[in-house]
A tleap script that builds the chain and sets N, CA, C and O, in Angstrom:
source leaprc.protein.ff14SB
mol = sequence {
  NMET GLU SER ASN ALA LYS ILE ALA LEU ALA
  MET ARG LEU LEU THR ASP ALA VAL ALA ALA
  SER GLY LYS GLU GLY LYS ALA ALA VAL ALA
  LYS ARG ILE GLY LYS GLY ARG SER LEU VAL
  SER ARG VAL LEU SER PRO ASN ASP PRO LEU
  ALA MET SER GLU LYS LEU ALA ASP ALA VAL
  ILE ALA ALA PHE HIE VAL ILE PRO ASN CYS
  PRO ALA THR GLY GLN GLU GLN PRO ARG SER
  GLU CYS LEU ARG LEU SER GLN GLY LYS ALA
  PRO MET HIE ASN PRO MET ALA MET ARG THR
  TRP LYS THR CYS GLN THR CYS PRO HIE ALA
  PRO LYS GLY GLU SER CLYS
}
set mol.1.N position { 132.748 172.455 312.994 }
set mol.1.CA position { 132.697 171.096 312.860 }
set mol.1.C position { 133.346 170.613 314.647 }
set mol.1.O position { 134.054 171.328 315.356 }
set mol.2.N position { 132.868 169.342 314.956 }
set mol.2.CA position { 133.173 168.944 315.999 }
set mol.2.C position { 134.867 168.424 316.161 }
set mol.2.O position { 135.408 167.922 315.176 }
set mol.3.N position { 135.519 168.561 317.260 }
set mol.3.CA position { 137.068 168.337 316.682 }
set mol.3.C position { 137.531 166.902 316.527 }
set mol.3.O position { 138.530 166.686 315.841 }
set mol.4.N position { 136.780 165.746 317.203 }
set mol.4.CA position { 137.010 164.395 316.659 }
set mol.4.C position { 136.630 164.335 315.583 }
set mol.4.O position { 137.483 163.856 314.836 }
set mol.5.N position { 135.394 164.693 314.931 }
set mol.5.CA position { 134.912 164.195 313.468 }
set mol.5.C position { 136.041 165.177 312.411 }
set mol.5.O position { 136.639 164.675 311.459 }
set mol.6.N position { 136.155 166.571 312.798 }
set mol.6.CA position { 137.326 167.072 312.313 }
set mol.6.C position { 138.662 166.175 311.788 }
set mol.6.O position { 139.028 165.821 310.667 }
set mol.7.N position { 139.178 165.994 313.077 }
set mol.7.CA position { 140.432 164.949 312.963 }
set mol.7.C position { 140.344 163.533 312.278 }
set mol.7.O position { 141.345 163.073 311.729 }
set mol.8.N position { 139.154 162.836 312.306 }
set mol.8.CA position { 138.913 162.276 311.409 }
set mol.8.C position { 138.899 162.370 310.304 }
set mol.8.O position { 139.679 161.652 309.679 }
set mol.9.N position { 137.943 163.361 309.509 }
set mol.9.CA position { 138.123 163.455 308.390 }
set mol.9.C position { 139.048 164.221 307.727 }
set mol.9.O position { 138.827 164.477 306.543 }
set mol.10.N position { 140.216 164.711 308.351 }
set mol.10.CA position { 141.412 165.171 308.198 }
set mol.10.C position { 142.284 163.773 307.906 }
set mol.10.O position { 142.982 163.723 306.893 }
set mol.11.N position { 142.224 162.704 308.775 }
set mol.11.CA position { 143.075 161.865 308.746 }
set mol.11.C position { 142.613 161.012 307.303 }
set mol.11.O position { 143.492 160.692 306.503 }
set mol.12.N position { 141.442 160.739 307.093 }
set mol.12.CA position { 141.054 160.438 305.625 }
set mol.12.C position { 141.384 160.897 304.719 }
set mol.12.O position { 141.931 160.175 303.886 }
set mol.13.N position { 141.198 162.390 304.434 }
set mol.13.CA position { 141.726 163.053 303.344 }
set mol.13.C position { 143.334 162.874 303.173 }
set mol.13.O position { 143.862 162.820 302.062 }
set mol.14.N position { 144.040 162.788 304.370 }
set mol.14.CA position { 145.260 162.979 304.291 }
set mol.14.C position { 145.733 161.491 303.682 }
set mol.14.O position { 146.395 161.399 302.648 }
set mol.15.N position { 145.345 160.469 304.385 }
set mol.15.CA position { 145.571 159.165 303.550 }
set mol.15.C position { 145.281 158.980 302.083 }
set mol.15.O position { 146.102 158.719 301.204 }
set mol.16.N position { 144.091 159.142 301.970 }
set mol.16.CA position { 143.769 159.338 300.530 }
set mol.16.C position { 144.433 160.317 299.354 }
set mol.16.O position { 144.530 160.058 298.155 }
set mol.17.N position { 144.811 161.384 299.977 }
set mol.17.CA position { 146.155 162.034 299.230 }
set mol.17.C position { 147.152 161.499 298.992 }
set mol.17.O position { 147.568 161.277 297.855 }
set mol.18.N position { 147.623 161.245 299.881 }
set mol.18.CA position { 149.521 160.583 299.976 }
set mol.18.C position { 148.785 159.201 298.858 }
set mol.18.O position { 149.301 159.059 297.749 }
set mol.19.N position { 147.816 158.442 299.197 }
set mol.19.CA position { 147.598 157.049 298.122 }
set mol.19.C position { 147.603 157.665 296.884 }
set mol.19.O position { 148.270 157.120 296.005 }
set mol.20.N position { 146.884 158.891 296.570 }
set mol.20.CA position { 146.343 159.343 295.032 }
set mol.20.C position { 147.594 159.826 294.722 }
set mol.20.O position { 148.020 159.291 293.698 }
set mol.21.N position { 148.567 160.861 295.344 }
set mol.21.CA position { 149.587 161.180 294.674 }
set mol.21.C position { 151.049 160.548 294.147 }
set mol.21.O position { 152.082 161.133 293.822 }
set mol.22.N position { 150.644 158.786 294.203 }
set mol.22.CA position { 151.838 157.708 293.439 }
set mol.22.C position { 152.753 158.164 294.161 }
set mol.22.O position { 152.624 158.413 295.360 }
set mol.23.N position { 154.421 158.418 293.073 }
set mol.23.CA position { 155.425 158.599 293.501 }
set mol.23.C position { 156.324 159.181 294.554 }
set mol.23.O position { 157.394 158.965 295.123 }
set mol.24.N position { 155.056 160.262 294.499 }
set mol.24.CA position { 155.684 161.809 294.925 }
set mol.24.C position { 155.503 161.634 296.455 }
set mol.24.O position { 156.286 161.939 297.355 }
set mol.25.N position { 153.556 160.735 296.568 }
set mol.25.CA position { 153.383 160.312 298.023 }
set mol.25.C position { 153.597 161.587 299.111 }
set mol.25.O position { 153.294 162.711 298.711 }
set mol.26.N position { 154.053 161.443 300.313 }
set mol.26.CA position { 153.937 162.342 301.522 }
set mol.26.C position { 154.829 163.644 301.002 }
set mol.26.O position { 154.491 164.737 301.456 }
set mol.27.N position { 155.600 163.609 300.363 }
set mol.27.CA position { 156.472 164.667 299.789 }
set mol.27.C position { 155.574 165.937 299.147 }
set mol.27.O position { 155.575 167.116 299.501 }
set mol.28.N position { 154.776 165.253 298.033 }
set mol.28.CA position { 154.198 166.239 297.474 }
set mol.28.C position { 152.678 166.548 297.970 }
set mol.28.O position { 151.878 167.306 297.420 }
set mol.29.N position { 152.463 165.708 299.245 }
set mol.29.CA position { 151.147 165.951 300.098 }
set mol.29.C position { 151.596 167.157 301.025 }
set mol.29.O position { 150.816 168.088 301.229 }
set mol.30.N position { 152.789 167.129 301.551 }
set mol.30.CA position { 153.278 167.614 302.382 }
set mol.30.C position { 153.585 169.051 301.947 }
set mol.30.O position { 153.410 170.029 302.673 }
set mol.31.N position { 154.139 169.095 300.487 }
set mol.31.CA position { 154.109 170.658 300.253 }
set mol.31.C position { 152.886 171.405 300.003 }
set mol.31.O position { 152.845 172.602 300.288 }
set mol.32.N position { 151.715 170.702 299.407 }
set mol.32.CA position { 150.571 171.512 299.381 }
set mol.32.C position { 150.015 171.622 300.334 }
set mol.32.O position { 148.997 172.299 300.190 }
set mol.33.N position { 150.248 171.135 301.699 }
set mol.33.CA position { 149.491 172.093 303.118 }
set mol.33.C position { 150.642 172.791 303.557 }
set mol.33.O position { 150.567 173.441 304.600 }
set mol.34.N position { 151.530 172.757 303.012 }
set mol.34.CA position { 152.316 173.961 303.633 }
set mol.34.C position { 153.415 173.335 304.876 }
set mol.34.O position { 154.081 174.066 305.609 }
set mol.35.N position { 153.424 171.942 304.911 }
set mol.35.CA position { 154.352 171.368 306.243 }
set mol.35.C position { 155.217 170.435 305.743 }
set mol.35.O position { 155.331 170.326 304.522 }
set mol.36.N position { 155.966 169.610 306.631 }
set mol.36.CA position { 157.072 169.077 306.266 }
set mol.36.C position { 156.820 167.586 306.158 }
set mol.36.O position { 156.032 167.080 306.958 }
set mol.37.N position { 157.515 166.712 305.092 }
set mol.37.CA position { 157.075 165.602 304.741 }
set mol.37.C position { 157.624 164.600 305.939 }
set mol.37.O position { 157.238 163.431 305.961 }
set mol.38.N position { 158.639 165.167 307.040 }
set mol.38.CA position { 158.281 164.657 308.226 }
set mol.38.C position { 156.927 164.359 309.182 }
set mol.38.O position { 156.407 163.383 309.724 }
set mol.39.N position { 156.751 165.382 309.092 }
set mol.39.CA position { 155.227 165.602 309.973 }
set mol.39.C position { 154.602 164.673 309.365 }
set mol.39.O position { 154.562 163.637 310.029 }
set mol.40.N position { 153.909 164.602 308.001 }
set mol.40.CA position { 152.830 163.929 307.432 }
set mol.40.C position { 153.251 162.192 307.565 }
set mol.40.O position { 152.439 161.300 307.809 }
set mol.41.N position { 154.488 162.044 307.372 }
set mol.41.CA position { 154.978 160.443 307.769 }
set mol.41.C position { 154.531 160.290 309.213 }
set mol.41.O position { 153.776 159.354 309.475 }
set mol.42.N position { 154.903 161.072 310.123 }
set mol.42.CA position { 154.819 160.717 311.711 }
set mol.42.C position { 153.372 160.498 311.998 }
set mol.42.O position { 153.039 159.569 312.734 }
set mol.43.N position { 152.413 161.369 311.415 }
set mol.43.CA position { 151.177 161.457 311.945 }
set mol.43.C position { 150.289 160.118 311.057 }
set mol.43.O position { 149.208 159.618 311.369 }
set mol.44.N position { 151.178 159.783 309.879 }
set mol.44.CA position { 150.289 158.614 309.375 }
set mol.44.C position { 150.986 157.168 309.932 }
set mol.44.O position { 150.532 156.071 309.608 }
set mol.45.N position { 152.056 157.328 310.741 }
set mol.45.CA position { 152.460 156.090 311.048 }
set mol.45.C position { 152.005 155.596 312.237 }
set mol.45.O position { 152.071 156.366 313.195 }
set mol.46.N position { 151.434 154.195 312.464 }
set mol.46.CA position { 151.333 153.566 313.435 }
set mol.46.C position { 151.641 153.207 314.474 }
set mol.46.O position { 150.992 152.662 315.367 }
set mol.47.N position { 152.764 153.531 314.392 }
set mol.47.CA position { 154.044 153.408 315.463 }
set mol.47.C position { 154.652 154.577 316.068 }
set mol.47.O position { 155.536 154.597 316.923 }
set mol.48.N position { 154.006 155.635 315.458 }
set mol.48.CA position { 154.516 156.723 315.874 }
set mol.48.C position { 153.585 157.606 316.925 }
set mol.48.O position { 152.627 158.077 316.311 }
set mol.49.N position { 153.583 157.900 318.062 }
set mol.49.CA position { 152.707 158.686 318.944 }
set mol.49.C position { 152.010 160.087 318.509 }
set mol.49.O position { 151.163 160.739 319.118 }
set mol.50.N position { 152.623 160.336 317.285 }
set mol.50.CA position { 152.201 161.939 317.096 }
set mol.50.C position { 150.916 161.987 316.402 }
set mol.50.O position { 150.692 161.416 315.335 }
set mol.51.N position { 149.885 162.866 317.221 }
set mol.51.CA position { 148.813 162.825 316.652 }
set mol.51.C position { 148.450 163.684 316.017 }
set mol.51.O position { 149.207 164.655 316.044 }
set mol.52.N position { 147.091 163.842 315.073 }
set mol.52.CA position { 147.005 165.079 314.229 }
set mol.52.C position { 146.579 166.123 315.312 }
set mol.52.O position { 145.875 165.859 316.286 }
set mol.53.N position { 147.172 167.497 314.966 }
set mol.53.CA position { 146.527 168.457 315.704 }
set mol.53.C position { 145.367 169.378 315.136 }
set mol.53.O position { 144.637 168.885 314.276 }
set mol.54.N position { 145.171 170.529 315.507 }
set mol.54.CA position { 143.749 170.892 315.265 }
set mol.54.C position { 144.276 171.426 313.764 }
set mol.54.O position { 143.780 171.218 312.657 }
set mol.55.N position { 145.263 172.059 314.080 }
set mol.55.CA position { 145.859 173.195 312.939 }
set mol.55.C position { 146.432 172.083 311.747 }
set mol.55.O position { 146.239 172.305 310.552 }
set mol.56.N position { 147.129 170.912 312.216 }
set mol.56.CA position { 147.145 170.202 311.095 }
set mol.56.C position { 145.871 169.791 309.996 }
set mol.56.O position { 145.765 169.736 308.771 }
set mol.57.N position { 144.976 169.539 311.176 }
set mol.57.CA position { 143.786 169.062 310.741 }
set mol.57.C position { 142.827 170.093 309.449 }
set mol.57.O position { 142.093 169.644 308.568 }
set mol.58.N position { 143.175 171.623 309.750 }
set mol.58.CA position { 142.870 172.619 309.067 }
set mol.58.C position { 143.513 172.624 307.740 }
set mol.58.O position { 142.955 172.490 306.651 }
set mol.59.N position { 144.791 172.802 307.991 }
set mol.59.CA position { 145.372 172.593 306.657 }
set mol.59.C position { 145.180 171.871 305.678 }
set mol.59.O position { 145.063 172.385 304.565 }
set mol.60.N position { 145.077 170.062 305.916 }
set mol.60.CA position { 144.671 169.103 305.552 }
set mol.60.C position { 142.894 169.324 304.573 }
set mol.60.O position { 142.537 169.093 303.418 }
set mol.61.N position { 142.323 169.782 305.600 }
set mol.61.CA position { 140.624 169.979 305.078 }
set mol.61.C position { 140.710 171.365 304.202 }
set mol.61.O position { 140.000 171.551 303.214 }
set mol.62.N position { 141.721 172.365 304.715 }
set mol.62.CA position { 141.606 173.250 303.273 }
set mol.62.C position { 142.225 172.944 301.860 }
set mol.62.O position { 141.953 173.597 300.852 }
set mol.63.N position { 142.881 172.133 301.892 }
set mol.63.CA position { 143.702 171.477 300.805 }
set mol.63.C position { 142.956 170.622 300.366 }
set mol.63.O position { 142.749 170.909 299.187 }
set mol.64.N position { 142.324 169.553 300.692 }
set mol.64.CA position { 141.712 168.313 300.303 }
set mol.64.C position { 140.465 168.122 299.992 }
set mol.64.O position { 140.143 167.482 298.991 }
set mol.65.N position { 139.474 168.741 300.946 }
set mol.65.CA position { 137.968 168.493 301.105 }
set mol.65.C position { 137.353 169.710 299.851 }
set mol.65.O position { 137.579 170.881 299.545 }
set mol.66.N position { 136.509 168.643 299.427 }
set mol.66.CA position { 135.819 169.559 298.140 }
set mol.66.C position { 134.532 169.597 298.271 }
set mol.66.O position { 134.015 168.514 297.999 }
set mol.67.N position { 133.966 170.233 298.511 }
set mol.67.CA position { 132.518 170.785 297.969 }
set mol.67.C position { 132.106 170.138 296.953 }
set mol.67.O position { 132.783 170.341 295.945 }
set mol.68.N position { 131.028 169.255 296.806 }
set mol.68.CA position { 130.667 168.661 295.750 }
set mol.68.C position { 130.020 169.567 294.762 }
set mol.68.O position { 130.291 169.449 293.567 }
set mol.69.N position { 129.119 170.534 295.222 }
set mol.69.CA position { 128.028 171.177 294.657 }
set mol.69.C position { 127.956 172.449 295.225 }
set mol.69.O position { 127.117 172.598 296.114 }
set mol.70.N position { 128.859 173.677 294.814 }
set mol.70.CA position { 128.908 174.590 295.604 }
set mol.70.C position { 127.445 175.680 294.640 }
set mol.70.O position { 127.214 175.953 293.462 }
set mol.71.N position { 126.734 176.017 296.095 }
set mol.71.CA position { 125.374 176.366 295.513 }
set mol.71.C position { 125.897 177.690 294.822 }
set mol.71.O position { 125.239 177.898 293.802 }
set mol.72.N position { 127.001 178.788 295.074 }
set mol.72.CA position { 127.169 179.787 294.299 }
set mol.72.C position { 128.015 179.676 292.976 }
set mol.72.O position { 127.808 180.521 292.106 }
set mol.73.N position { 129.031 178.612 292.744 }
set mol.73.CA position { 129.162 178.627 291.178 }
set mol.73.C position { 128.705 177.478 290.528 }
set mol.73.O position { 128.909 177.438 289.315 }
set mol.74.N position { 128.105 176.483 291.080 }
set mol.74.CA position { 127.199 175.331 290.808 }
set mol.74.C position { 128.591 173.981 290.408 }
set mol.74.O position { 128.451 173.167 289.495 }
set mol.75.N position { 129.516 174.025 291.086 }
set mol.75.CA position { 130.814 173.290 290.556 }
set mol.75.C position { 131.361 172.991 291.885 }
set mol.75.O position { 131.063 173.479 292.976 }
set mol.76.N position { 132.552 171.741 291.456 }
set mol.76.CA position { 133.138 171.633 292.850 }
set mol.76.C position { 133.844 172.793 293.467 }
set mol.76.O position { 133.966 173.753 292.706 }
set mol.77.N position { 134.163 172.883 294.241 }
set mol.77.CA position { 134.560 173.926 294.960 }
set mol.77.C position { 135.743 173.212 296.242 }
set mol.77.O position { 135.417 172.565 297.238 }
set mol.78.N position { 136.720 173.476 295.935 }
set mol.78.CA position { 138.080 173.224 297.270 }
set mol.78.C position { 137.759 174.181 298.600 }
set mol.78.O position { 137.661 175.409 298.605 }
set mol.79.N position { 137.617 173.207 299.796 }
set mol.79.CA position { 137.164 174.127 300.803 }
set mol.79.C position { 138.068 175.507 301.056 }
set mol.79.O position { 137.770 176.571 301.599 }
set mol.80.N position { 139.245 175.056 300.460 }
set mol.80.CA position { 140.081 176.502 301.071 }
set mol.80.C position { 139.103 177.602 300.096 }
set mol.80.O position { 138.410 178.494 300.588 }
set mol.81.N position { 139.181 177.414 299.129 }
set mol.81.CA position { 138.307 178.630 298.122 }
set mol.81.C position { 137.541 179.115 298.622 }
set mol.81.O position { 137.504 180.323 298.859 }
set mol.82.N position { 136.233 177.809 299.092 }
set mol.82.CA position { 135.294 178.480 300.042 }
set mol.82.C position { 135.658 178.962 301.361 }
set mol.82.O position { 134.600 179.123 301.969 }
set mol.83.N position { 136.581 179.250 302.049 }
set mol.83.CA position { 136.728 180.086 303.175 }
set mol.83.C position { 137.270 181.280 302.601 }
set mol.83.O position { 136.926 182.329 303.146 }
set mol.84.N position { 138.117 181.358 301.526 }
set mol.84.CA position { 138.047 182.686 300.868 }
set mol.84.C position { 137.543 183.605 300.588 }
set mol.84.O position { 137.793 184.784 300.841 }
set mol.85.N position { 136.269 182.817 299.667 }
set mol.85.CA position { 135.042 183.223 299.328 }
set mol.85.C position { 134.319 184.066 300.198 }
set mol.85.O position { 134.018 185.251 300.050 }
set mol.86.N position { 134.038 183.132 301.311 }
set mol.86.CA position { 132.689 182.979 302.686 }
set mol.86.C position { 133.484 184.412 303.295 }
set mol.86.O position { 132.770 185.412 303.364 }
set mol.87.N position { 134.658 184.517 303.654 }
set mol.87.CA position { 135.178 185.327 304.565 }
set mol.87.C position { 135.991 186.669 304.038 }
set mol.87.O position { 136.369 187.546 304.815 }
set mol.88.N position { 136.124 186.693 303.157 }
set mol.88.CA position { 136.591 187.746 302.397 }
set mol.88.C position { 135.670 189.216 302.468 }
set mol.88.O position { 134.473 189.242 302.755 }
set mol.89.N position { 136.396 190.263 302.184 }
set mol.89.CA position { 135.609 191.466 301.897 }
set mol.89.C position { 134.351 191.626 300.729 }
set mol.89.O position { 134.493 191.179 299.590 }
set mol.90.N position { 133.344 192.193 301.093 }
set mol.90.CA position { 132.285 191.886 299.716 }
set mol.90.C position { 133.195 192.609 298.583 }
set mol.90.O position { 134.141 193.331 298.898 }
set mol.91.N position { 132.866 192.377 297.374 }
set mol.91.CA position { 133.748 192.850 296.356 }
set mol.91.C position { 132.474 193.767 295.565 }
set mol.91.O position { 131.640 193.266 294.810 }
set mol.92.N position { 132.541 194.934 295.867 }
set mol.92.CA position { 131.897 195.989 295.222 }
set mol.92.C position { 131.870 196.415 294.130 }
set mol.92.O position { 130.963 197.114 293.679 }
set mol.93.N position { 133.144 195.958 293.368 }
set mol.93.CA position { 133.551 196.806 292.064 }
set mol.93.C position { 132.966 195.572 291.265 }
set mol.93.O position { 132.880 195.926 290.089 }
set mol.94.N position { 132.543 194.309 291.415 }
set mol.94.CA position { 132.193 193.232 290.338 }
set mol.94.C position { 130.640 192.705 290.455 }
set mol.94.O position { 130.429 191.785 291.245 }
set mol.95.N position { 129.732 193.156 289.832 }
set mol.95.CA position { 128.124 192.540 290.127 }
set mol.95.C position { 128.607 190.422 290.462 }
set mol.95.O position { 128.280 189.577 291.295 }
set mol.96.N position { 129.333 190.458 289.467 }
set mol.96.CA position { 129.149 189.110 289.417 }
set mol.96.C position { 129.443 188.242 290.768 }
set mol.96.O position { 128.732 187.430 291.361 }
set mol.97.N position { 130.790 188.733 291.035 }
set mol.97.CA position { 131.680 188.127 292.472 }
set mol.97.C position { 130.587 188.622 293.672 }
set mol.97.O position { 130.358 187.839 294.594 }
set mol.98.N position { 130.063 189.663 293.642 }
set mol.98.CA position { 128.982 190.053 294.750 }
set mol.98.C position { 128.060 188.842 294.747 }
set mol.98.O position { 127.862 188.109 295.716 }
set mol.99.N position { 127.486 188.716 293.455 }
set mol.99.CA position { 126.197 187.721 293.795 }
set mol.99.C position { 126.920 186.321 294.082 }
set mol.99.O position { 126.193 185.448 294.557 }
set mol.100.N position { 128.246 186.006 293.854 }
set mol.100.CA position { 129.097 184.628 294.670 }
set mol.100.C position { 128.764 185.094 296.093 }
set mol.100.O position { 127.824 184.627 296.735 }
set mol.101.N position { 129.532 185.973 296.512 }
set mol.101.CA position { 129.790 186.537 297.686 }
set mol.101.C position { 128.350 186.465 298.664 }
set mol.101.O position { 128.359 185.655 299.591 }
set mol.102.N position { 127.275 187.211 298.471 }
set mol.102.CA position { 126.475 186.927 298.878 }
set mol.102.C position { 125.796 185.666 299.135 }
set mol.102.O position { 125.271 185.477 300.232 }
set mol.103.N position { 125.760 184.746 298.172 }
set mol.103.CA position { 125.547 183.095 298.449 }
set mol.103.C position { 126.084 182.781 299.383 }
set mol.103.O position { 125.523 182.391 300.406 }
set mol.104.N position { 127.573 182.915 299.177 }
set mol.104.CA position { 128.533 181.994 300.352 }
set mol.104.C position { 128.190 182.812 301.611 }
set mol.104.O position { 128.441 182.157 302.622 }
set mol.105.N position { 127.713 183.992 301.859 }
set mol.105.CA position { 127.124 184.220 303.266 }
set mol.105.C position { 126.143 183.508 304.288 }
set mol.105.O position { 126.119 183.546 305.518 }
set mol.106.N position { 125.317 182.827 303.343 }
set mol.106.CA position { 124.230 181.783 303.950 }
set mol.106.C position { 124.542 180.291 303.383 }
set mol.106.O position { 123.812 179.300 303.397 }
set mol.107.N position { 125.147 180.365 303.153 }
set mol.107.CA position { 125.694 178.859 302.370 }
set mol.107.C position { 125.426 177.657 303.742 }
set mol.107.O position { 125.405 178.085 304.896 }
set mol.108.N position { 125.235 176.165 303.454 }
set mol.108.CA position { 125.370 175.197 304.438 }
set mol.108.C position { 126.402 175.201 304.644 }
set mol.108.O position { 126.706 175.203 305.837 }
set mol.109.N position { 127.653 175.204 303.485 }
set mol.109.CA position { 128.844 174.336 303.492 }
set mol.109.C position { 129.884 175.542 304.051 }
set mol.109.O position { 130.986 175.163 304.450 }
set mol.110.N position { 129.583 176.914 304.090 }
set mol.110.CA position { 130.406 177.868 304.559 }
set mol.110.C position { 131.236 177.733 305.741 }
set mol.110.O position { 130.628 177.607 306.804 }
set mol.111.N position { 132.464 177.733 305.769 }
set mol.111.CA position { 133.383 177.381 307.000 }
set mol.111.C position { 133.010 178.251 308.009 }
set mol.111.O position { 133.299 179.428 307.792 }
set mol.112.N position { 132.299 177.936 309.333 }
set mol.112.CA position { 132.195 178.741 310.401 }
set mol.112.C position { 132.983 178.825 311.547 }
set mol.112.O position { 132.845 177.746 312.123 }
set mol.113.N position { 133.722 179.527 312.165 }
set mol.113.CA position { 134.485 179.509 312.986 }
set mol.113.C position { 135.762 179.156 312.676 }
set mol.113.O position { 136.536 179.279 313.625 }
set mol.114.N position { 136.219 178.773 311.700 }
set mol.114.CA position { 137.369 178.657 310.861 }
set mol.114.C position { 138.034 179.824 310.479 }
set mol.114.O position { 137.227 180.642 310.036 }
set mol.115.N position { 139.699 180.403 310.476 }
set mol.115.CA position { 140.379 181.234 310.063 }
set mol.115.C position { 141.163 180.874 308.803 }
set mol.115.O position { 141.534 179.756 308.445 }
set mol.116.N position { 141.339 182.069 308.197 }
set mol.116.CA position { 141.880 181.816 307.100 }
set mol.116.C position { 143.480 181.393 307.176 }
set mol.116.O position { 144.097 181.126 306.145 }
savepdb mol mol.pdb
quit
């Protein structure tokens, strides 16, 4: 994903997540992405020059981006789970997990070039 498109997606996801989290707001969102509340607040503030970094964008996308119909499972799949499944080792011990893993290797949604 191009950097500007990734940042724009992450900003939209972050704004939506804060709006949807009600009273907990920025603190709950920050906890879910493993960052501080003040960072989330500064990034969302129009009066603060702090821009969203690539690393923060990756964390937001991993936590809040959902693949609507995963080809492997046929269900909604969080981007973080997509990353875990597609970049993990082949599950040699479990035939069903192996089918899912194989599907992930050729999936158009597979996060290429991202790291865990």
